[in-house]
C-alpha positions as CSV (number, residue, x, y, z in Angstrom):
1,M,-5.8,20.3,45.3
2,N,-8.9,21.7,46.8
3,K,-8.2,25.4,44.8
4,W,-7.1,23.7,41.7
5,L,-10.9,21.6,41.6
6,R,-12.7,24.3,42.4
7,Q,-10.9,26.4,39.5
8,F,-11.2,23.9,37.5
9,R,-14.9,23.6,38.0
10,F,-15.8,26.8,37.7
11,E,-13.6,26.5,34.0
12,L,-16.0,23.4,33.3
13,G,-19.0,25.8,33.8
14,M,-17.7,28.4,32.0
15,I,-17.6,26.1,29.2
16,F,-20.4,23.4,29.3
17,R,-23.2,26.5,30.0
18,N,-22.2,28.4,26.8
19,P,-24.9,26.9,24.4
20,W,-22.7,28.0,21.2
21,L,-20.1,25.7,22.4
22,L,-22.7,22.5,23.0
23,I,-23.9,23.2,19.3
24,L,-20.8,23.3,17.8
25,L,-19.9,19.9,19.9
26,V,-23.2,18.5,18.0
27,L,-22.2,19.9,14.6
28,F,-18.9,18.4,15.1
29,G,-20.4,15.4,15.6
30,V,-23.4,15.5,12.5
31,L,-20.2,16.4,10.6
32,I,-17.8,13.0,11.2
33,L,-20.9,10.7,10.8
34,W,-21.8,12.3,7.5
35,V,-18.6,12.2,6.4
36,V,-17.6,8.7,7.5
37,H,-21.1,7.3,6.4
38,D,-19.9,8.6,2.5
39,A,-17.2,6.8,3.2
40,H,-18.9,3.5,4.2
41,A,-20.8,4.2,0.8
42,S,-17.1,3.8,-0.8
43,Q,-15.5,0.6,-1.8
44,V,-11.9,2.0,-0.2
45,F,-13.5,3.0,3.5
46,H,-10.3,3.1,5.2
47,A,-8.3,5.4,2.7
48,Q,-11.5,8.2,2.4
49,S,-12.6,7.7,6.0
50,Y,-9.1,8.3,6.9
51,N,-8.9,11.1,4.7
52,A,-12.1,12.7,5.7
53,L,-12.0,12.4,9.5
54,T,-8.1,13.9,8.8
55,L,-9.8,17.4,6.9
56,A,-12.3,17.4,10.1
57,H,-10.0,17.0,12.6
58,T,-7.7,20.1,10.9
59,L,-10.7,21.9,11.1
60,S,-11.7,21.8,14.4
61,L,-8.5,22.5,15.1
62,G,-9.2,25.9,14.6
63,L,-11.3,26.2,17.2
64,V,-9.1,24.9,19.6
65,M,-7.0,28.0,18.8
66,L,-9.9,29.9,19.4
67,M,-11.0,28.6,22.7
68,G,-7.5,28.8,24.2
69,I,-7.1,32.3,22.8
70,L,-10.3,33.5,24.6
71,A,-10.0,31.3,27.9
72,I,-6.7,33.3,28.7
73,R,-8.2,36.7,27.5
74,R,-11.4,36.4,28.9
75,D,-9.3,36.8,32.7
76,I,-5.8,36.5,33.2
77,R,-4.6,38.6,29.6
78,R,-7.5,41.6,30.5
79,K,-6.8,44.9,32.6
80,T,-10.0,44.9,34.0
81,Y,-9.2,41.8,35.8
82,E,-6.5,42.5,37.1
83,W,-7.8,42.6,40.6
84,S,-7.6,38.9,40.3
85,D,-4.1,38.7,40.7
86,A,-4.5,39.7,44.4
87,M,-6.2,36.1,44.8
88,P,-4.7,33.4,46.5
89,L,-4.1,30.9,43.4
90,S,-1.0,30.8,41.6
91,N,-0.5,31.5,38.0
92,T,-0.2,27.5,37.7
93,T,-3.5,26.6,39.2
94,K,-5.3,29.0,36.9
95,I,-3.6,28.4,33.7
96,T,-3.3,24.2,34.0
97,A,-7.2,24.3,35.3
98,K,-8.1,26.3,32.1
99,Y,-6.3,23.9,30.2
100,A,-7.6,20.2,31.8
101,A,-11.4,21.9,31.0
102,T,-10.8,23.3,27.8
103,L,-9.2,19.7,26.4
104,L,-12.0,18.3,28.2
105,Y,-14.8,19.4,25.7
106,F,-12.5,18.5,22.8
107,T,-12.1,14.8,24.4
108,L,-15.9,14.7,24.0
109,F,-15.0,15.4,20.1
110,T,-12.3,12.6,20.0
111,I,-15.1,10.7,21.8
112,A,-17.5,11.1,19.1
113,A,-15.1,10.7,16.1
114,T,-13.4,7.2,17.9
115,V,-17.6,6.2,18.2
116,I,-18.8,6.7,14.9
117,Y,-15.6,5.4,13.4
118,A,-15.5,2.0,14.9
119,Y,-19.6,1.7,14.5
120,Y,-18.6,1.9,11.0
121,S,-16.0,-0.2,11.0
122,A,-17.4,-2.9,12.7
123,K,-20.3,-2.9,9.9
124,T,-18.0,-2.7,7.1
125,G,-16.2,-6.0,8.2
126,G,-13.6,-5.0,10.3
127,D,-12.8,-7.2,12.7
128,A,-12.6,-6.4,16.1
129,S,-8.9,-6.1,16.5
130,V,-8.9,-4.5,13.3
131,T,-11.7,-1.5,14.5
132,L,-9.6,-1.8,18.3
133,T,-6.2,-0.8,16.4
134,L,-7.7,2.1,14.4
135,S,-9.9,3.6,16.7
136,K,-7.0,3.8,19.4
137,Y,-5.1,5.0,16.6
138,Y,-7.9,7.8,16.3
139,A,-8.0,8.6,19.5
140,T,-4.7,8.9,20.7
141,T,-3.9,11.4,17.6
142,F,-7.0,13.4,17.9
143,E,-5.7,14.0,21.6
144,V,-2.3,14.8,21.3
145,S,-3.4,17.3,18.7
146,Y,-5.6,19.0,20.4
147,A,-3.1,18.8,23.5
148,V,-0.2,21.0,21.4
149,T,-2.5,22.9,19.8
150,L,-4.0,24.0,22.6
151,A,-0.9,24.9,24.3
152,L,-0.3,27.1,21.9
153,S,-3.1,29.4,21.8
154,I,-2.4,29.6,25.7
155,L,0.7,30.7,25.0
156,L,-0.5,32.7,22.2
157,A,-2.6,34.4,24.3
158,I,-0.2,35.2,27.4
159,C,2.5,36.7,25.0
160,I,-0.4,39.0,23.3
161,S,-2.2,40.9,25.4
162,N,-4.3,42.9,22.2
163,R,-6.6,41.9,20.2
164,I,-4.3,41.0,17.2
165,V,-3.7,37.8,18.9
166,Y,-6.8,36.7,17.0
167,L,-5.2,37.2,13.7
168,I,-1.7,35.7,14.8
169,G,-3.7,32.6,16.1
170,F,-5.8,32.0,13.0
171,C,-2.2,32.4,11.0
172,A,-0.4,30.2,13.3
173,W,-3.3,27.7,12.5
174,M,-3.0,27.8,8.6
175,F,0.7,27.9,9.2
176,G,1.0,24.5,11.4
177,T,-1.5,23.0,9.0
178,F,-2.3,23.6,5.5
179,F,0.9,25.7,4.9
180,M,3.3,23.5,6.6
181,E,2.0,20.9,4.7
182,I,1.7,21.9,1.4
183,F,5.1,24.1,1.0
184,L,7.6,23.3,3.6
185,I,6.8,19.5,3.6
186,D,5.4,18.6,0.0
187,R,7.4,21.1,-1.8
188,M,10.9,21.7,0.3
189,Y,11.0,17.9,1.4
190,L,11.4,18.7,4.7
191,F,10.1,15.6,6.0
192,P,10.9,15.4,9.5
193,L,9.0,18.3,9.9
194,R,5.6,16.3,10.2
195,T,5.9,16.0,14.0
196,F,5.7,19.6,13.8
197,H,2.2,19.8,12.1
198,L,-0.7,20.3,14.4
199,S,-3.1,17.6,12.8
200,Q,-0.7,14.8,14.0
201,L,-2.8,12.7,11.1
202,F,-0.7,14.0,8.8
203,I,2.1,11.8,9.4
204,S,0.2,9.6,7.4
205,I,-0.3,5.8,7.8
206,Q,-1.0,3.0,5.2
207,M,-3.6,4.7,3.8
208,D,-4.3,2.0,1.1
209,N,-5.3,-0.6,3.6
210,E,-6.3,-1.0,6.8
211,V,-4.4,-4.3,7.6
212,W,-0.8,-2.6,7.6
213,A,-2.5,0.8,8.2
214,T,-0.1,1.9,11.3
215,A,2.4,-1.6,11.5
216,Q,4.8,-0.1,9.5
217,M,4.3,4.0,11.3
218,D,4.5,2.7,14.6
219,E,8.1,3.5,15.5
220,E,7.7,6.6,14.4
221,L,4.1,7.6,15.8
222,M,5.1,6.4,19.0
223,Y,8.7,8.8,18.8
224,S,6.7,12.0,17.0
225,R,4.1,11.7,20.1
226,L,6.5,11.5,22.7
227,F,8.4,14.6,21.4
228,V,4.9,16.5,20.7
229,L,3.6,15.7,24.5
230,A,7.1,17.0,26.1
231,F,6.7,20.1,23.6
232,T,3.2,20.7,24.7
233,L,4.5,20.6,28.7
234,L,7.3,23.1,27.5
235,L,5.1,25.6,25.5
236,L,2.9,25.9,29.0
237,V,6.0,26.2,31.3
238,A,6.8,28.9,29.1
239,G,3.7,30.6,29.4
240,I,3.4,30.1,33.4
241,T,7.1,30.9,33.6
242,I,5.9,34.5,31.2
243,L,3.1,35.1,33.9
244,N,5.7,34.5,36.2
245,C,7.7,37.1,35.2
246,L,5.1,39.5,34.8
247,R,3.6,39.2,38.6
248,R,6.7,38.7,41.1
249,T,7.0,35.4,43.1
250,K,9.1,34.1,45.2
251,H,9.7,30.5,44.2
252,L,11.8,32.2,40.9
253,F,14.4,29.7,41.1
254,L,11.8,27.2,41.4
255,V,9.9,28.4,38.2
256,W,13.4,29.1,35.7
257,G,14.2,25.2,37.0
258,T,11.1,24.2,35.6
259,A,11.5,26.1,32.6
260,I,15.5,24.3,32.0
261,T,14.1,21.1,33.0
262,A,10.9,21.4,30.5
263,L,13.3,22.5,27.8
264,L,15.7,20.1,28.0
265,L,13.3,17.3,28.3
266,A,11.2,18.5,24.8
267,C,15.0,18.2,23.6
268,G,16.1,14.8,24.5
269,S,12.7,13.4,23.3
270,F,13.3,15.0,19.9
271,M,16.2,12.4,20.1
272,P,14.9,8.9,19.3
273,Y,12.8,11.2,16.6
274,G,15.7,12.6,15.0
275,G,17.9,9.2,14.6
276,L,15.0,7.4,13.1
277,W,14.9,10.1,10.3
278,Q,19.1,10.2,10.3
279,G,18.8,6.6,9.7
280,R,16.3,7.2,6.7
281,Y,18.6,9.8,5.3
282,A,21.3,7.6,5.4
283,Q,19.7,4.9,3.4
284,Y,18.8,7.6,1.0
285,K,22.1,9.3,0.4
286,E,23.5,5.4,0.2
287,K,21.3,5.2,-2.5
288,L,21.9,8.1,-4.4
289,A,25.8,7.7,-4.2
290,D,25.5,3.9,-5.3
291,P,26.6,3.6,-9.0
292,T,25.4,0.5,-9.6
293,I,22.1,2.0,-9.1
294,Q,20.7,3.7,-12.8
295,T,19.0,6.5,-14.1
296,M,15.3,6.0,-15.2
297,E,17.0,6.9,-18.6
298,Q,19.8,4.2,-18.6
299,F,17.3,1.0,-18.6
300,T,17.9,-1.5,-20.6
301,P,15.9,-5.2,-20.7
302,I,16.6,-7.6,-18.3
303,Q,19.9,-9.7,-19.5
304,N,19.2,-13.4,-18.6
305,P,22.9,-14.8,-16.9
306,T,24.6,-17.4,-18.3
307,Y,22.6,-20.1,-16.1
308,E,19.3,-21.5,-15.5
309,I,17.8,-22.0,-12.4
310,T,16.6,-25.6,-11.4
311,D,15.3,-25.6,-7.9
312,Y,14.9,-23.1,-5.1
313,D,14.6,-24.1,-1.5
314,V,14.7,-20.4,0.5
315,S,14.1,-21.0,4.4
316,M,13.3,-17.8,6.6
317,H,13.3,-17.3,10.2
318,R,12.2,-14.3,11.5
319,R,13.4,-12.9,15.5
320,Q,11.3,-11.3,17.9
321,N,12.7,-7.8,17.0
322,D,12.1,-8.0,12.8
323,Y,15.3,-9.8,12.3
324,L,15.4,-12.3,9.2
325,E,17.7,-15.2,8.9
326,T,17.5,-16.8,5.6
327,K,19.2,-19.8,3.9
328,A,19.0,-20.3,0.6
329,T,20.1,-23.6,-1.4
330,I,19.8,-23.0,-5.6
331,K,19.9,-25.8,-8.0
332,L,20.9,-24.3,-11.3
333,N,23.1,-25.9,-14.4
334,V,25.7,-23.7,-16.5
335,P,26.1,-24.4,-20.2
336,T,28.7,-27.1,-21.1
337,D,29.9,-25.1,-23.8
338,G,30.5,-22.2,-21.6
339,H,33.8,-21.4,-19.3
340,V,31.8,-19.6,-16.0
341,N,33.7,-17.8,-13.4
342,E,31.9,-15.9,-11.3
343,L,27.8,-16.1,-10.7
344,P,25.5,-13.0,-10.7
345,F,22.2,-12.9,-8.5
346,T,20.0,-10.1,-7.2
347,L,19.9,-8.9,-3.2
348,N,18.4,-6.2,-1.3
349,R,21.1,-4.4,0.3
350,A,19.3,-4.5,3.5
351,F,20.6,-8.0,4.1
352,S,24.0,-9.3,4.9
353,V,25.5,-12.0,3.0
354,S,27.6,-14.5,6.1
355,Q,29.0,-16.8,3.2
356,V,28.5,-18.8,0.2
357,K,28.7,-22.2,-0.8
358,V,29.4,-23.8,-4.6
359,N,29.1,-27.6,-4.3
360,G,29.9,-27.4,-1.1
361,V,33.0,-25.7,-0.9
362,G,33.4,-21.8,0.4
363,V,33.7,-19.3,-2.0
364,S,34.7,-15.9,-2.0
365,F,31.6,-13.2,-2.7
366,Q,31.1,-9.4,-3.1
367,H,27.5,-7.9,-2.3
368,Q,27.6,-4.2,-3.6
369,G,24.5,-2.3,-3.4
370,E,21.4,-5.4,-5.1
371,Q,24.3,-6.7,-7.0
372,L,25.9,-9.9,-5.5
373,T,28.6,-11.6,-7.7
374,I,30.1,-15.6,-6.2
375,K,33.9,-15.6,-7.0
376,L,34.3,-18.9,-8.0
377,N,37.4,-21.2,-7.4
378,E,37.8,-22.1,-11.3
379,N,35.6,-22.5,-14.4
380,I,33.0,-24.7,-14.2
381,S,30.0,-25.7,-16.3
382,G,27.0,-28.2,-15.8
383,P,24.7,-29.0,-12.3
384,V,25.9,-26.6,-9.7
385,K,24.4,-26.5,-5.9
386,V,24.7,-23.1,-4.1
387,E,24.6,-22.4,-1.0
388,M,24.3,-19.0,1.2
389,D,23.7,-17.8,4.6
390,Y,22.2,-13.9,4.9
391,A,20.8,-12.3,7.8
392,G,18.9,-8.3,8.2
393,V,16.3,-5.9,8.9
394,M,13.8,-5.4,5.6
395,M,12.1,-1.7,6.3
396,D,12.8,-0.4,2.8
397,Y,11.7,3.3,3.2
398,Y,10.6,5.5,-0.3
399,M,10.4,9.2,0.8
400,R,7.8,10.4,-2.2
401,S,7.4,13.9,-3.4
402,N,4.3,14.5,-1.8
403,G,5.5,14.1,1.9
404,N,4.0,10.6,2.9
405,G,6.8,8.5,2.7
406,E,5.7,4.4,2.3
407,F,7.9,1.6,2.7
408,T,8.0,-0.7,-0.6
409,A,8.9,-3.4,1.5
410,F,9.0,-4.9,5.4
411,V,8.6,-7.3,7.5
412,K,6.9,-5.8,11.0
413,G,5.6,-8.5,13.6
414,G,2.5,-10.6,11.6
415,N,2.5,-7.7,8.8
416,V,4.5,-8.7,5.7
417,F,5.0,-7.5,2.0
418,L,8.0,-8.8,0.1
419,P,7.1,-8.0,-3.6
420,Q,9.0,-10.3,-6.2
421,Y,11.0,-7.1,-7.2
422,I,12.8,-5.8,-4.0
423,G,15.1,-9.1,-4.3
424,W,14.6,-10.8,-0.6
425,Y,15.3,-14.0,-1.6
426,P,18.6,-14.2,-4.2
427,L,17.1,-13.4,-7.8
428,P,19.0,-14.1,-11.1
429,G,21.5,-12.1,-12.5
430,Y,21.4,-8.6,-11.8
431,Q,18.1,-7.0,-11.8
432,S,17.4,-3.0,-11.2
433,V,15.4,-3.1,-7.9
434,Y,15.8,1.2,-7.6
435,A,16.4,3.8,-10.3
436,K,17.6,7.3,-9.5
437,E,15.7,10.2,-11.0
438,V,17.3,11.9,-14.1
439,D,18.6,14.9,-12.1
440,H,19.6,12.6,-9.6
441,S,17.3,13.9,-7.0
442,N,15.3,11.0,-5.9
443,V,15.5,7.3,-6.0
444,R,12.8,5.1,-6.6
445,L,11.5,1.7,-7.4
446,A,12.5,0.7,-11.0
447,P,9.9,0.3,-13.3
448,V,11.9,-2.8,-15.0
449,H,10.0,-4.0,-12.1
450,Y,7.1,-4.4,-13.9
451,E,8.5,-6.8,-17.0
452,M,7.8,-10.7,-15.5
453,D,10.7,-13.1,-16.0
454,N,10.9,-15.1,-18.7
455,R,12.6,-18.6,-17.9
456,A,12.6,-22.4,-18.0
457,P,9.9,-23.2,-14.8
458,A,11.9,-23.9,-11.5
459,N,10.9,-25.6,-8.6
460,F,10.5,-23.0,-5.1
461,R,10.2,-24.4,-1.9
462,L,10.0,-21.3,1.0
463,T,9.6,-22.6,4.4
464,L,8.7,-19.4,6.4
465,T,9.0,-20.0,10.8
466,G,8.6,-17.2,13.5
467,F,5.6,-15.1,12.2
468,K,3.0,-13.9,13.9
469,S,-0.1,-14.2,11.3
470,P,-0.4,-16.7,8.2
471,L,1.4,-15.6,5.0
472,Y,0.7,-15.9,1.2
473,T,2.0,-16.3,-1.7
474,S,1.9,-17.5,-5.3
475,I,2.9,-21.4,-4.8
476,P,0.4,-23.8,-3.2
477,E,1.0,-24.2,0.3
478,Q,1.7,-27.5,1.7
479,E,1.9,-27.1,5.4
480,R,0.3,-24.6,8.3
481,S,1.1,-25.0,11.4
482,E,1.0,-22.2,14.6
483,D,5.1,-21.4,13.9
484,R,5.5,-22.7,10.4
485,Q,4.5,-22.8,7.0
486,I,5.7,-24.7,4.3
487,F,5.5,-24.0,0.1
488,A,6.4,-25.3,-3.0
489,G,5.7,-25.7,-6.8
490,P,7.0,-24.6,-9.8
491,V,7.1,-21.4,-10.6
492,N,7.9,-19.0,-13.9
493,N,8.4,-16.0,-12.7
494,K,9.4,-14.5,-9.2
495,I,7.4,-14.7,-6.3
496,T,5.8,-11.8,-3.7
497,L,4.9,-12.8,-0.1
498,F,1.7,-11.2,1.9
499,G,0.9,-11.1,5.3
500,G,-1.1,-9.7,8.6
501,E,-5.0,-9.8,9.7
502,L,-5.8,-11.2,6.4
503,K,-9.6,-13.1,5.5
504,E,-9.8,-16.2,3.2
505,M,-12.9,-16.8,1.3
506,K,-13.9,-19.4,-0.9
507,R,-17.5,-20.2,-2.8
508,S,-18.6,-23.7,-3.7
509,G,-18.0,-24.4,-7.0
510,L,-15.9,-21.9,-7.7
511,P,-11.5,-23.5,-7.7
512,V,-10.2,-20.1,-6.7
513,T,-9.3,-19.0,-2.8
514,V,-9.7,-15.3,-2.4
515,V,-7.0,-13.8,0.0
516,T,-8.7,-10.3,1.0
517,S,-8.5,-7.8,4.0
518,P,-11.7,-7.4,6.3
519,Y,-13.0,-4.0,4.9
520,N,-12.8,-5.2,1.4
521,A,-15.0,-8.8,2.2
522,S,-18.6,-7.3,1.6
523,A,-16.9,-5.9,-2.0
524,V,-15.4,-9.9,-2.6
525,N,-18.8,-11.4,-1.8
526,V,-20.2,-8.8,-5.0
527,I,-16.9,-10.1,-6.6
528,L,-17.5,-13.8,-6.5
529,D,-21.0,-14.0,-6.7
530,H,-20.3,-12.4,-10.9
531,L,-17.4,-14.9,-11.1
532,S,-19.2,-18.0,-10.0
533,E,-22.2,-16.6,-12.6
534,M,-19.3,-16.2,-15.5
535,N,-17.5,-19.3,-14.4
536,D,-20.9,-21.6,-14.8
537,Y,-21.8,-19.7,-18.2
538,F,-18.2,-20.5,-19.9
539,G,-18.0,-23.9,-18.2
540,S,-21.0,-25.2,-20.1
541,W,-19.6,-24.7,-23.7
542,L,-15.8,-24.5,-23.3
543,Q,-14.3,-28.1,-23.9
544,N,-11.6,-28.9,-21.8
545,Y,-12.3,-25.5,-20.0
546,K,-9.3,-25.4,-16.9
547,P,-8.8,-22.6,-14.5
548,N,-4.8,-21.6,-15.2
549,I,-5.1,-19.4,-11.5
550,N,-6.0,-21.1,-8.2
551,Q,-5.8,-17.9,-6.0
552,F,-6.9,-15.0,-5.8
553,I,-5.7,-11.3,-3.6
554,Y,-7.3,-8.3,-3.2
555,F,-6.9,-5.7,-1.0
556,P,-5.6,-1.9,-2.0
557,I,-1.7,-1.7,-2.6
558,N,-0.4,2.1,-3.7
559,N,2.9,0.7,-4.1
560,Y,2.6,-2.4,-6.2
561,M,1.3,-3.2,-9.4
562,P,-2.2,-2.6,-10.4
563,F,-2.9,-6.2,-11.6
564,T,-0.5,-9.0,-11.9
565,S,-0.8,-12.6,-12.6
566,E,2.4,-14.4,-10.8
567,N,2.3,-18.5,-11.3
568,Q,-1.1,-19.6,-10.2
569,T,-2.2,-16.5,-8.2
570,Y,-3.6,-13.5,-9.4
571,V,-3.5,-9.9,-7.7
572,V,-4.9,-7.4,-7.7
573,T,-4.4,-4.1,-5.7
574,Q,-6.6,-1.2,-7.2
575,G,-9.7,-0.6,-4.8
576,Y,-11.1,2.3,-7.1
577,W,-12.4,-0.1,-9.3
578,D,-16.1,-1.2,-9.8
579,N,-16.4,-4.7,-8.4
580,K,-18.0,-6.3,-12.0
581,Y,-14.9,-5.4,-13.5
582,I,-12.4,-7.2,-11.2
583,S,-14.8,-9.9,-11.4
584,E,-14.0,-9.8,-15.6
585,I,-10.3,-9.3,-15.2
586,L,-10.1,-12.2,-12.6
587,M,-12.6,-14.8,-14.9
588,N,-10.2,-13.8,-18.2
589,A,-7.3,-14.7,-16.0
590,M,-8.9,-18.0,-14.9
591,M,-10.1,-18.5,-18.5
592,I,-7.6,-17.3,-20.6
593,G,-4.6,-16.9,-19.0
594,S,-2.0,-13.8,-19.4
595,R,-1.2,-12.1,-22.4
596,N,2.2,-10.8,-21.2
597,G,3.5,-11.7,-25.1
598,S,1.3,-9.5,-26.2
599,Y,3.8,-6.8,-27.3
600,L,5.3,-9.1,-29.7
601,I,2.6,-9.3,-32.0
602,E,3.5,-7.3,-34.7
603,N,0.6,-8.1,-37.4
604,T,-2.7,-9.4,-37.0
605,E,-2.9,-11.8,-39.9
606,D,-0.1,-13.7,-38.7
607,D,-1.4,-14.2,-35.0
608,V,-5.2,-13.1,-33.7
609,R,-5.0,-14.7,-30.6
610,L,-6.0,-11.2,-28.9
611,Q,-9.1,-10.9,-30.9
612,I,-10.6,-14.2,-30.1
613,R,-9.6,-14.0,-26.8
614,A,-12.2,-10.7,-26.8
615,L,-15.1,-13.2,-28.9
616,L,-15.1,-15.0,-26.0
617,W,-16.1,-11.7,-23.7
618,Y,-18.4,-10.4,-26.9
619,V,-20.8,-14.1,-26.8
620,Y,-20.6,-13.3,-22.7
621,Y,-21.5,-10.0,-23.2
622,R,-24.3,-10.8,-26.0
623,E,-26.0,-13.8,-24.6
624,Q,-25.7,-13.1,-20.7
625,E,-25.8,-9.2,-20.4
626,G,-28.6,-8.5,-23.0
627,L,-26.4,-6.1,-24.9
628,T,-26.3,-5.0,-29.0
629,D,-23.8,-5.5,-31.2
630,K,-24.5,-1.6,-31.4
631,E,-24.2,-1.1,-27.6
632,L,-20.6,-3.3,-27.8
633,K,-19.5,-0.4,-30.5
634,D,-19.8,2.2,-28.3
635,G,-18.4,0.4,-25.3
636,W,-20.8,-1.3,-23.3
637,G,-18.2,-3.9,-22.9
638,N,-15.6,-2.2,-20.9
639,N,-11.8,-2.9,-22.1
640,M,-12.3,-6.9,-23.1
641,L,-13.2,-6.4,-26.2
642,W,-10.2,-3.5,-27.0
643,E,-8.6,-5.6,-29.4
644,L,-12.0,-5.5,-31.9
645,Y,-13.0,-2.3,-31.7
646,D,-9.7,-0.5,-30.7
647,S,-6.9,-2.0,-32.0
648,N,-3.7,-0.7,-33.0
649,N,-4.0,0.1,-36.9
650,S,0.2,-0.2,-37.2
651,I,-0.3,-3.7,-36.4
652,D,-3.6,-4.7,-37.6
653,P,-4.1,-2.2,-40.8
654,A,-7.0,-4.6,-42.1
655,R,-9.4,-4.0,-39.2
656,L,-9.7,-7.8,-38.9
657,G,-10.3,-7.4,-35.4
658,L,-13.7,-5.4,-36.4
659,R,-14.6,-7.5,-38.9
660,M,-14.0,-10.8,-36.9
661,S,-16.8,-9.0,-34.6
662,E,-19.2,-8.4,-37.0
663,Q,-19.3,-11.9,-38.8
664,V,-19.4,-13.3,-35.0
665,G,-22.2,-10.8,-34.6
666,K,-24.0,-12.0,-37.7
667,A,-23.8,-15.6,-37.0
668,I,-25.3,-15.0,-33.4
669,D,-28.2,-12.5,-35.3
670,E,-28.9,-15.6,-37.5
671,G,-29.2,-18.3,-34.0
672,K,-26.5,-20.0,-34.6
673,S,-25.0,-19.2,-31.1
674,K,-24.0,-23.1,-30.7
675,Q,-21.7,-23.0,-34.0
676,V,-20.0,-20.1,-32.7
677,K,-19.4,-21.3,-29.9
678,E,-17.9,-24.4,-31.1
679,V,-15.3,-22.5,-33.3
680,L,-14.3,-20.6,-30.2
681,S,-14.2,-23.4,-28.5
682,F,-11.7,-25.2,-30.8
683,F,-9.4,-22.8,-30.6
684,Y,-9.2,-22.1,-26.6
685,N,-8.5,-25.6,-26.7
686,Q,-5.2,-24.7,-28.6
687,N,-4.3,-22.3,-26.0
688,L,-4.8,-18.9,-26.1
689,E,-2.7,-17.4,-23.1
690,I,0.4,-15.2,-24.8
691,V,3.3,-16.0,-22.8
692,D,6.7,-13.2,-23.2
693,D,8.8,-15.7,-25.1
694,T,11.5,-13.2,-25.8
695,G,13.9,-16.2,-26.6
696,G,11.9,-16.8,-30.0
697,D,10.6,-15.5,-33.0
698,S,7.3,-15.2,-31.7
699,P,5.4,-14.6,-28.8
700,S,5.2,-18.4,-28.5
701,G,4.2,-21.0,-30.5
702,N,0.9,-21.6,-30.5
703,R,-0.1,-18.6,-32.9
704,I,-3.1,-19.0,-34.4
705,S,-3.3,-16.7,-37.8
706,Y,-6.7,-15.6,-39.6
707,A,-5.8,-17.7,-42.1
708,Q,-6.3,-20.7,-39.7
709,W,-9.5,-18.9,-38.0
710,E,-11.2,-18.5,-41.4
711,K,-10.5,-22.3,-42.2
712,E,-12.0,-23.1,-39.0
713,W,-15.3,-20.9,-39.1
714,K,-15.9,-21.8,-42.9
715,R,-15.6,-25.7,-41.7
716,V,-18.3,-24.9,-38.9
717,M,-20.5,-23.0,-40.2
718,E,-20.7,-25.1,-43.5
719,S,-21.1,-27.9,-41.6
720,E,-24.6,-29.6,-41.8
721,S,-24.8,-30.6,-38.1
722,G,-22.3,-27.5,-37.3
723,S,-20.3,-29.7,-35.3
């Protein structure tokens, strides 16, 4: 042991007495400080810092490769130092001392990156738990990557004694990082090769937000690191074995026994990682072979079933292993003039249905893919009560073409993402959850999930137990205790479940609660400032002003709709948008609701609600922002004024939107803002929300024609009092 310590101190001295290596350490720290500080200034600190640290770390691996080669070529594989073989030092002592000393040097790189990241994480608003989790992730990943790269460089230097090893080392670094990522993983779809990537940061965590960052990938990360460390040991043992073969040793049996053991250990450690990917590919192939999953070009609009759901009562319990046990009770009405002998539902294939009862009597059922068909013992009509029990583990993995797979739905400890379209509770009728590419090369989420349900409102009661953190959804919360949450309220479309270490934020005077991630808290404060100002402004002159939403969920999620209105909740998952623009989107949803049925408007002359909605913002920009009519025409009003200036000519050939904006602009210039607001307030009280009412001949029954607009405008403007 004393020999090893002396050799270790000698190797440390060779490194830390070299001023160039100390300068490189300082330069790396400056680089990390620069890129992380730059990420801190952005709105998406987590994604920006991850990308920056990944690139900086990958570049530092080139230095690791060079250092490992130099450490061996300095004496062990240098002919002028062959006399050192006569010294009473084993090859194991020499190699392990060099390895430990060099790895210790690069541990300083890890410490520098981790400390800088932790500082800016806390400064950005990250909770202690989030900062600690991600700091540990970066520290561990840096060290594992440095360890395997250094072992590889040492083996290369041992195997190749001449100077071409520098070129080969450079090629190994490029192949093990950029080439493998771009060609083998991205283009050839060899996803399991991610564990052989020299930078373990390329086993992508959830880059969208810090709340779910490592939650879904912890199993893959653990198995990958286990294999990489075993493979690192194999590389070191292989190098020592080669040196022992070049220099005779009396411990030949021990040398080869150790080498074989290291090989078996590396192979054995790969089995859990390989098994993980085997399961993912099995799910992937199952979906590809499923005839119930349509291709992208086969989709038809969602077909309403022959029944109407009036009540949902869903109770979901999470066990310690993330196994979900669910009981769903559904009350529905079947038309009395129909003869129904089966009930179609949509339930994700991750769940296994154990029993189904209809009006208290057990019935048979078939669950193929996402299509759940309940077979009735006899034709029924009128009120029907359906009870079903199902259970399973929801970890829905999607292998994207860029090699960075992601989970489209998951329940992992306290981290929960069950989107409305995934079928985590029985959805009415057969609805497409997944879609195949036209050439059947891949399976993805179906585009149809962007279509919202259009059914009569149903009462929904949701009871959740066993979850580690509070969950959020789009119906009001009735009860919250340590182990149970109850939500209840009317719904007119599907619901999504979010969970994790999220923050609830409120602002006095605002009727909305914001749910966001820690890193987005500062952005939410800016959004709330803008929102409060706009809420006060519109509330001061819109008669009977009543917000349409009471909750705002805001944090980045790649595989969800960028923005959507879900019952009384508005969800924004796009983190790159300007905070002011987000506040305007939210205010628009609060004030006038959705416009999902706008595509059904065929002629603006018959319905000018889109234009009136835009005019509310026109007045705001003129009065509160101080913008002129010309500036608004030049595009200073974002997308809020689209229907005034850039409307579809096929449905607005007379450019009524432009005519109405000029009409309002002229009145404001003449000092008639009060009269303009009176007209807009009148139409606001008629409900400007445009729902998707595909069952009728029009977008909804509250259409406002251009003739009605002109009539009210003329009445107010020609009135002596203007009221």
